[in-house]
Each structure stands twice: as C-alpha cells, then as structure tokens.
Backbone as a printed PyTorch tensor [residue, N CA C, xyz], in Angstrom:
tensor([[[-32.3030, -76.6150, -24.6430],
         [-32.2700, -77.3610, -25.8110],
         [-33.4110, -78.3850, -25.7710]],

        [[-34.4590, -78.3090, -26.8590],
         [-35.0060, -79.3800, -26.5970],
         [-34.8940, -80.3350, -28.0630]],

        [[-35.5660, -81.0750, -27.6300],
         [-35.6300, -82.3720, -28.9990],
         [-36.7660, -82.8300, -29.8130]],

        [[-37.1640, -83.4230, -30.7220],
         [-38.1720, -83.5630, -30.9420],
         [-38.8590, -84.7960, -31.0490]],

        [[-39.8470, -85.1620, -30.9050],
         [-40.6870, -86.4330, -30.6220],
         [-40.9380, -86.5600, -32.5860]],

        [[-40.6670, -88.1950, -32.5120],
         [-40.6940, -88.6000, -34.0710],
         [-42.0800, -87.9520, -34.7930]],

        [[-43.5860, -88.2440, -33.5610],
         [-44.7810, -87.1360, -34.8170],
         [-44.2680, -86.0910, -34.6340]],

        [[-43.8740, -85.3630, -33.6180],
         [-43.6800, -83.6520, -34.7070],
         [-42.2190, -83.6680, -35.1340]],

        [[-41.3870, -84.5480, -35.5950],
         [-41.3730, -85.0350, -37.0040],
         [-41.3730, -85.0600, -38.0310]],

        [[-42.4110, -85.5410, -37.7470],
         [-43.3040, -85.6080, -39.1260],
         [-43.8630, -84.9230, -39.8480]],

        [[-44.7430, -84.0350, -38.2770],
         [-45.8160, -83.1830, -38.6960],
         [-44.8510, -82.1570, -39.2720]],

        [[-43.7600, -81.4580, -38.5220],
         [-42.7890, -80.2440, -39.3680],
         [-42.6400, -80.6980, -40.6940]],

        [[-42.2390, -82.3260, -41.0910],
         [-41.4380, -82.4890, -42.4340],
         [-43.0220, -82.3470, -43.0650]],

        [[-44.3070, -82.0240, -42.8980],
         [-45.3500, -82.0810, -43.4170],
         [-45.6790, -80.5520, -44.5110]],

        [[-45.1940, -79.8670, -43.2450],
         [-45.5390, -78.5740, -43.7210],
         [-44.7910, -77.5340, -44.4490]],

        [[-45.9490, -76.9280, -45.0820],
         [-45.4000, -76.5010, -46.5150],
         [-44.1840, -74.8980, -45.7670]],

        [[-43.1410, -75.0600, -46.7830],
         [-41.2930, -74.0150, -46.5920],
         [-41.8580, -72.6820, -46.0960]],

        [[-43.4020, -72.0210, -46.0640],
         [-43.7050, -70.5670, -45.0680],
         [-44.0240, -70.7080, -44.0970]],

        [[-44.7460, -72.2040, -43.8530],
         [-44.8640, -72.2690, -42.2250],
         [-43.6820, -72.6030, -41.9890]],

        [[-42.9090, -73.5970, -42.5280],
         [-41.8680, -73.8780, -41.4510],
         [-40.9380, -72.6440, -41.0690]],

        [[-40.4090, -71.7640, -42.4330],
         [-39.9360, -70.4150, -41.8810],
         [-40.3630, -70.0720, -40.4140]],

        [[-42.0240, -69.4630, -40.6340],
         [-42.5240, -68.9760, -39.1540],
         [-42.4440, -70.1440, -37.9980]],

        [[-42.2280, -71.2150, -38.3260],
         [-42.2720, -72.0720, -36.8320],
         [-40.8900, -71.5740, -36.4520]],

        [[-39.5650, -72.1230, -37.8140],
         [-38.8050, -71.9060, -37.2820],
         [-38.0650, -70.6050, -36.5920]],

        [[-38.8880, -69.4690, -37.1530],
         [-37.9300, -68.3370, -36.2730],
         [-38.8160, -68.4110, -34.7880]],

        [[-40.0010, -68.9410, -34.5460],
         [-40.7590, -68.8530, -33.3050],
         [-40.0050, -69.8100, -32.3880]],

        [[-39.2960, -70.8450, -32.8370],
         [-38.5580, -71.7450, -32.4020],
         [-37.0450, -70.8790, -31.8510]],

        [[-36.5570, -70.2360, -32.6740],
         [-35.6180, -69.9540, -33.0000],
         [-35.3320, -68.7370, -31.6750]],

        [[-36.3210, -68.1870, -31.7110],
         [-36.4050, -66.9950, -30.4710],
         [-37.0230, -67.6180, -29.4500]],

        [[-37.4660, -68.6810, -29.0470],
         [-38.1210, -69.5530, -27.6740],
         [-36.8560, -70.1280, -27.0890]],

        [[-36.1380, -71.3860, -27.8300],
         [-34.5050, -71.6910, -27.6730],
         [-33.4560, -70.7580, -27.2330]],

        [[-33.4040, -69.1880, -27.8770],
         [-32.3850, -68.6230, -28.2680],
         [-31.0650, -69.6190, -29.0090]],

        [[-31.2060, -70.1990, -29.7350],
         [-30.1870, -71.0050, -30.7910],
         [-30.3150, -71.5920, -32.2060]],

        [[-29.6440, -72.0350, -32.8480],
         [-30.6190, -72.0590, -34.1090],
         [-28.9860, -73.3780, -34.3190]],

        [[-29.3020, -74.1930, -35.4800],
         [-28.2360, -75.0390, -35.8630],
         [-28.1610, -75.2010, -37.5630]],

        [[-26.6130, -75.7870, -37.4320],
         [-26.2880, -75.3130, -38.9790],
         [-25.6180, -76.4090, -38.6270]],

        [[-24.2930, -76.7140, -39.9960],
         [-23.3980, -78.0870, -40.1890],
         [-22.2740, -77.1060, -40.4130]],

        [[-21.1350, -78.1180, -39.6650],
         [-20.1990, -78.0050, -39.7910],
         [-19.1610, -78.8810, -40.1250]],

        [[-18.1710, -78.7840, -40.3240],
         [-16.8750, -80.1830, -41.0530],
         [-15.9170, -79.3040, -41.4900]],

        [[-14.7480, -79.9100, -41.5330],
         [-13.5010, -79.8980, -42.2550],
         [-13.3310, -78.4700, -42.3630]],

        [[-13.9930, -78.0330, -43.7930],
         [-13.7840, -76.2660, -44.1490],
         [-14.6530, -75.5370, -43.8050]],

        [[-15.1470, -76.1390, -42.5160],
         [-16.0810, -74.7600, -42.1940],
         [-17.3890, -75.2710, -42.0540]],

        [[-18.3380, -74.0050, -42.0840],
         [-20.0300, -73.8670, -42.3940],
         [-20.2270, -74.4650, -43.3680]],

        [[-20.8790, -75.2760, -43.5180],
         [-21.8270, -75.7990, -44.7800],
         [-22.8490, -74.6010, -45.5370]],

        [[-22.4110, -74.6230, -47.0240],
         [-22.8890, -73.5330, -47.6840],
         [-23.0100, -73.8100, -48.9300]],

        [[-24.5510, -73.2370, -49.3080],
         [-25.1800, -74.0680, -50.6440],
         [-25.3650, -73.4500, -51.6690]],

        [[-25.1120, -73.6800, -53.0090],
         [-25.5370, -73.0880, -53.9640],
         [-27.2540, -72.7850, -54.5250]],

        [[-27.6730, -71.7170, -54.4330],
         [-28.9710, -71.8070, -54.7860],
         [-28.8500, -70.5600, -56.5180]],

        [[-28.9940, -71.4820, -57.5300],
         [-29.1290, -70.6810, -58.5780],
         [-27.0780, -70.5410, -58.2100]],

        [[-26.9720, -68.6550, -58.2180],
         [-25.5920, -68.2660, -58.5890],
         [-25.2860, -67.6360, -56.7100]],

        [[-26.1970, -67.7840, -56.5040],
         [-26.0170, -67.4050, -54.6460],
         [-25.9210, -68.4040, -53.8650]],

        [[-24.6280, -68.2160, -52.4480],
         [-24.3500, -68.5300, -52.0330],
         [-25.7120, -68.6850, -50.6010]],

        [[-25.9600, -69.5430, -50.1470],
         [-26.6770, -69.7550, -49.0570],
         [-26.6350, -70.7210, -48.1770]],

        [[-26.7120, -70.3330, -46.5750],
         [-25.7740, -71.1280, -45.4450],
         [-27.8130, -71.2850, -45.0510]],

        [[-27.5150, -72.9790, -44.8440],
         [-28.8800, -73.4870, -44.4760],
         [-28.7400, -73.6340, -42.8600]],

        [[-29.9240, -73.1740, -42.4390],
         [-30.2110, -73.4440, -40.5140],
         [-31.5950, -73.7950, -40.4850]],

        [[-31.7000, -74.1960, -39.3190],
         [-32.7600, -75.1050, -38.8830],
         [-32.7880, -75.2080, -37.4350]],

        [[-34.3660, -74.5620, -36.9120],
         [-34.5960, -75.0670, -35.6240],
         [-34.0610, -76.2640, -34.6960]],

        [[-34.3580, -77.4770, -34.8360],
         [-33.8540, -78.3960, -34.4230],
         [-32.3920, -79.3920, -35.1140]],

        [[-31.7330, -79.6140, -33.6970],
         [-30.4490, -80.3390, -34.9550],
         [-30.8950, -81.5250, -35.3730]],

        [[-32.2480, -82.6190, -35.2130],
         [-32.5560, -83.4520, -35.7250],
         [-32.5890, -83.3150, -37.2360]],

        [[-33.2660, -81.9730, -37.4980],
         [-33.5750, -81.8340, -39.1680],
         [-32.2740, -81.2460, -39.6820]],

        [[-31.6190, -80.6390, -39.1150],
         [-30.0190, -80.8460, -39.1000],
         [-29.5670, -82.0150, -39.6710]],

        [[-29.1030, -82.8570, -38.8780],
         [-29.0180, -84.1790, -38.8280],
         [-29.5160, -84.6440, -39.9810]],

        [[-30.4950, -84.9670, -40.5990],
         [-31.8860, -85.6270, -41.4520],
         [-31.2070, -84.9690, -42.4170]],

        [[-30.7960, -83.5500, -42.4260],
         [-30.2650, -83.3840, -43.9410],
         [-28.7700, -83.0980, -44.5400]],

        [[-28.3910, -83.9420, -43.5730],
         [-26.8670, -84.0630, -44.1240],
         [-26.9720, -85.6590, -45.1950]],

        [[-26.0540, -85.1160, -46.1760],
         [-26.4850, -86.1410, -47.2290],
         [-24.7580, -86.6540, -47.6570]],

        [[-24.8690, -87.4180, -48.7840],
         [-23.9160, -87.8160, -49.1270],
         [-22.7900, -86.9830, -49.4060]],

        [[-23.1790, -85.5550, -50.0640],
         [-22.8700, -84.3310, -50.2900],
         [-21.9260, -83.5120, -48.8770]],

        [[-22.0370, -84.3360, -47.8230],
         [-21.6470, -83.4150, -47.0580],
         [-21.3870, -84.7470, -45.9910]],

        [[-20.8220, -85.5340, -46.2210],
         [-20.8240, -87.1810, -45.3830],
         [-19.7980, -86.3820, -44.0770]],

        [[-18.6240, -85.7660, -43.9370],
         [-17.8020, -85.9300, -42.5240],
         [-18.6200, -83.8760, -41.6550]],

        [[-19.5280, -83.9860, -42.2830],
         [-20.2640, -82.8750, -41.4660],
         [-21.1890, -83.3940, -40.0690]],

        [[-21.0610, -82.2910, -39.1700],
         [-22.1380, -82.2580, -38.2840],
         [-22.8840, -81.2670, -36.8990]],

        [[-24.1970, -81.3700, -37.5380],
         [-25.0810, -80.5950, -36.5490],
         [-24.2760, -79.2750, -35.7390]],

        [[-24.2510, -78.0690, -36.1170],
         [-23.4990, -77.2140, -34.3320],
         [-24.7240, -76.1030, -33.9040]],

        [[-24.4660, -76.0920, -32.9240],
         [-25.7380, -75.0840, -31.9290],
         [-24.7170, -73.6110, -32.8450]],

        [[-25.6500, -72.9630, -32.7630],
         [-25.1390, -71.4850, -33.0750],
         [-26.1480, -70.9450, -31.5240]],

        [[-25.1370, -69.7710, -31.2320],
         [-26.3360, -69.0050, -30.2530],
         [-27.2690, -67.9170, -30.3140]],

        [[-28.5170, -68.0620, -30.4650],
         [-29.0090, -67.1660, -30.9940],
         [-28.6090, -65.5140, -31.0180]],

        [[-28.1530, -65.1530, -29.8230],
         [-27.3680, -63.8110, -30.0470],
         [-26.1850, -63.5720, -30.4780]],

        [[-25.4690, -64.3850, -30.6800],
         [-24.6350, -64.1670, -31.7740],
         [-25.1780, -63.9990, -33.0710]],

        [[-25.9930, -64.7890, -33.8160],
         [-26.4180, -64.5290, -34.6250],
         [-27.3620, -63.6750, -35.4250]],

        [[-27.8450, -62.9940, -34.1270],
         [-27.8450, -61.3690, -34.7610],
         [-27.0820, -60.5930, -34.6710]],

        [[-26.5510, -60.6970, -33.5790],
         [-25.8510, -59.3130, -33.7450],
         [-24.2120, -59.4140, -34.6290]],

        [[-23.7890, -60.8210, -34.6160],
         [-22.3680, -61.0160, -35.6190],
         [-22.5600, -61.8390, -36.9330]],

        [[-23.5740, -62.7650, -37.1560],
         [-23.4140, -63.6590, -38.6710],
         [-24.5120, -62.7020, -38.8770]],

        [[-25.6210, -62.0320, -38.9320],
         [-26.4290, -61.5400, -39.3650],
         [-25.7110, -60.5740, -40.8270]],

        [[-25.1180, -59.4680, -40.0820],
         [-24.0360, -58.3760, -40.8200],
         [-23.3290, -58.8740, -41.7100]],

        [[-22.3120, -60.1490, -40.7620],
         [-21.2600, -60.1900, -41.5900],
         [-22.1020, -61.3580, -43.0110]],

        [[-22.9590, -61.2930, -42.7010],
         [-23.4570, -62.5030, -44.0820],
         [-24.1070, -61.5290, -44.9870]],

        [[-24.8270, -60.0040, -44.6050],
         [-25.1200, -59.2860, -45.1160],
         [-24.0660, -58.5310, -46.1540]],

        [[-22.6810, -58.0250, -45.6090],
         [-21.9480, -57.7120, -46.5480],
         [-21.2760, -58.3790, -47.2220]],

        [[-20.8840, -60.2190, -46.8490],
         [-21.0580, -60.8880, -48.0390],
         [-21.2820, -61.3290, -49.0670]],

        [[-22.7550, -60.8100, -49.0110],
         [-23.9290, -61.3370, -50.0820],
         [-23.9210, -62.6760, -49.7470]],

        [[-24.3320, -63.1800, -48.2540],
         [-24.5210, -64.1510, -48.2240],
         [-25.8730, -64.6140, -47.8020]],

        [[-26.6160, -65.6510, -48.3870],
         [-28.2030, -65.9850, -48.2260],
         [-28.5460, -66.6500, -46.9320]],

        [[-29.6150, -66.7390, -46.5780],
         [-30.1200, -67.4420, -45.2620],
         [-31.0620, -68.6040, -45.7080]],

        [[-30.9960, -69.4600, -46.2660],
         [-31.6840, -70.7510, -46.4280],
         [-32.7820, -71.6900, -44.9420]],

        [[-33.5700, -71.1200, -44.8160],
         [-34.3100, -71.5860, -43.6950],
         [-34.8340, -72.2150, -43.5620]],

        [[-34.8040, -74.0910, -42.6380],
         [-35.1440, -75.1790, -42.2580],
         [-35.6450, -76.1250, -43.6160]],

        [[-34.8560, -75.8940, -44.7820],
         [-34.7470, -76.7970, -45.7890],
         [-34.9480, -78.3110, -45.4960]],

        [[-35.7650, -79.1870, -45.7640],
         [-35.5550, -80.7260, -45.6640],
         [-35.4510, -81.3150, -46.4360]],

        [[-35.1850, -81.0210, -47.7260],
         [-34.4530, -82.5810, -48.8040],
         [-34.3880, -81.3690, -50.0940]],

        [[-33.8340, -82.1590, -51.1750],
         [-33.1590, -81.9000, -51.9140],
         [-34.8230, -81.5720, -52.7250]],

        [[-35.7770, -81.8610, -53.0710],
         [-37.1560, -81.6070, -53.7080],
         [-38.0850, -80.3120, -52.4220]],

        [[-37.8920, -80.4230, -51.4230],
         [-38.6250, -79.6360, -50.3810],
         [-37.5710, -78.3640, -49.6950]],

        [[-37.3090, -77.3250, -50.4330],
         [-36.4320, -76.1920, -49.7590],
         [-36.8690, -75.4810, -49.1740]],

        [[-36.3550, -75.0820, -48.2650],
         [-36.9880, -73.4900, -47.6720],
         [-36.6260, -72.3850, -48.2800]],

        [[-37.2780, -71.5500, -46.9610],
         [-37.3740, -69.9940, -47.5590],
         [-35.7290, -69.5780, -47.6060]],

        [[-35.5540, -69.1180, -48.8880],
         [-34.4440, -67.9460, -48.8760],
         [-34.4500, -66.5080, -49.0190]],

        [[-33.9900, -66.2320, -47.8710],
         [-33.6510, -64.8960, -47.5860],
         [-32.2240, -63.8500, -48.0770]],

        [[-32.0110, -62.1200, -47.8030],
         [-30.9810, -61.7650, -47.6300],
         [-31.2160, -62.1150, -45.7740]],

        [[-29.3590, -61.9950, -45.6540],
         [-29.5060, -61.8840, -44.0540],
         [-30.3810, -60.6060, -43.4350]],

        [[-30.3730, -59.3240, -44.3040],
         [-31.0400, -58.4900, -43.8530],
         [-32.4330, -58.5060, -43.3690]],

        [[-33.0360, -59.0170, -44.4250],
         [-34.4360, -59.5980, -44.4310],
         [-34.3580, -59.8950, -43.4640]],

        [[-34.1200, -61.2690, -42.9510],
         [-34.4640, -62.2990, -41.5170],
         [-34.2070, -61.5960, -40.9140]],

        [[-33.0540, -60.8540, -40.4560],
         [-33.0860, -60.1200, -39.0170],
         [-33.9910, -58.8490, -39.1940]],

        [[-35.0780, -58.6330, -39.8190],
         [-35.9940, -58.1080, -40.0940],
         [-37.1380, -58.8060, -39.5370]],

        [[-37.4590, -60.1010, -40.1520],
         [-38.4860, -60.6050, -40.0270],
         [-38.1980, -60.6770, -37.9030]],

        [[-36.9730, -61.2580, -37.4950],
         [-36.2790, -61.3000, -36.2990],
         [-36.9840, -60.6650, -35.4930]],

        [[-36.4510, -58.6720, -35.7290],
         [-37.2490, -57.9080, -34.6490],
         [-38.3950, -57.6550, -35.1090]],

        [[-39.6810, -57.8340, -36.2670],
         [-41.1120, -57.7990, -36.2070],
         [-41.0040, -59.0070, -34.9260]],

        [[-40.9360, -60.2190, -34.9430],
         [-41.3580, -61.2030, -33.7800],
         [-41.0070, -61.0320, -32.9390]],

        [[-39.6090, -60.0610, -32.5350],
         [-39.2390, -60.0070, -30.7180],
         [-40.1800, -58.2110, -30.7940]],

        [[-40.8650, -57.6860, -31.5020],
         [-40.9660, -57.0940, -30.9080],
         [-42.9990, -56.8370, -30.7200]],

        [[-43.4370, -58.3980, -31.3390],
         [-44.5790, -58.6480, -31.3460],
         [-44.5710, -59.2740, -30.1480]],

        [[-43.6450, -60.2410, -29.6260],
         [-43.9220, -60.8960, -28.1550],
         [-43.4090, -59.7260, -27.0600]],

        [[-42.5010, -58.5280, -27.3960],
         [-42.7360, -57.6160, -26.3990],
         [-44.4100, -56.5760, -26.5540]],

        [[-45.1700, -56.7420, -27.1710],
         [-46.1840, -56.1440, -27.0630],
         [-46.7940, -57.3510, -26.8440]],

        [[-47.1700, -58.0950, -26.3860],
         [-48.0770, -59.1610, -25.5420],
         [-47.4680, -59.4490, -24.2600]],

        [[-46.3870, -58.4850, -24.5470],
         [-46.3910, -58.6050, -22.1100],
         [-46.8340, -57.7300, -21.7460]]])
C-alpha cells in the first residue's frame, strides 16, 4: 500500500476528473487495491440525480479527506482489486449501482460509470499492460 505525499496530494487534487480517472485505474491495478468508505450502515453510497453511486479512491488519504459532515462515522476501508473485479462490479451491475471514481469534493466530482463500463476500462488497461510485457 502506498501513501501519498503532501505534494502528490496537491498535484492529484489539481487534475481534471478525466485525468484522475485514468490515474485511479492505473494505481488500482498497480496496488491491487482501492478504497471506499464504510460505516455503521455499510458502504457509503451517494445520489447523483436519481442514480445510486459508490465513491471509490486509489488512496486512503483521498477517501479520508472526502469524509464530510454527512458521513461522520465512516472510515476508509480497503477493497482487494481481485474481489472488486470478480464480485463487486458484477453485483453492482445487477443492482444498477454506479461507480463514482476518485471524487474530490462537492464542487469537483469524479467520473461516474456503470459497473460494466468500469470493468471494460479495467480489462482494456490490463490488456495494454499484458501487451507491454
């Protein structure tokens, strides 16, 4: 598990949502993990229009910084990448739960995708890595 320096935290915070999305995919594959928020009522889900979304981050520090007054009893919790791909994404697809990738705050949202779309992006990145070997 990697930690983020203060400089990297600021640099990543300045990225556009699309850049953060690409960074998050690469980092989740490298680290074989990602982060969500978990509390007494389970995993944190947020509403985007009429859709339910699960926010995820590539680093614990960003999940921690996203905890706001709305989620005072929540803590960042790590999810293994293999479980995410094999269990979470298919389950989220069945439940019509979207994925909110690397949001920063109220004003700077992340990229929202269907679980199947995110799975396809992950597969593409994994295929590219395999071709580079």
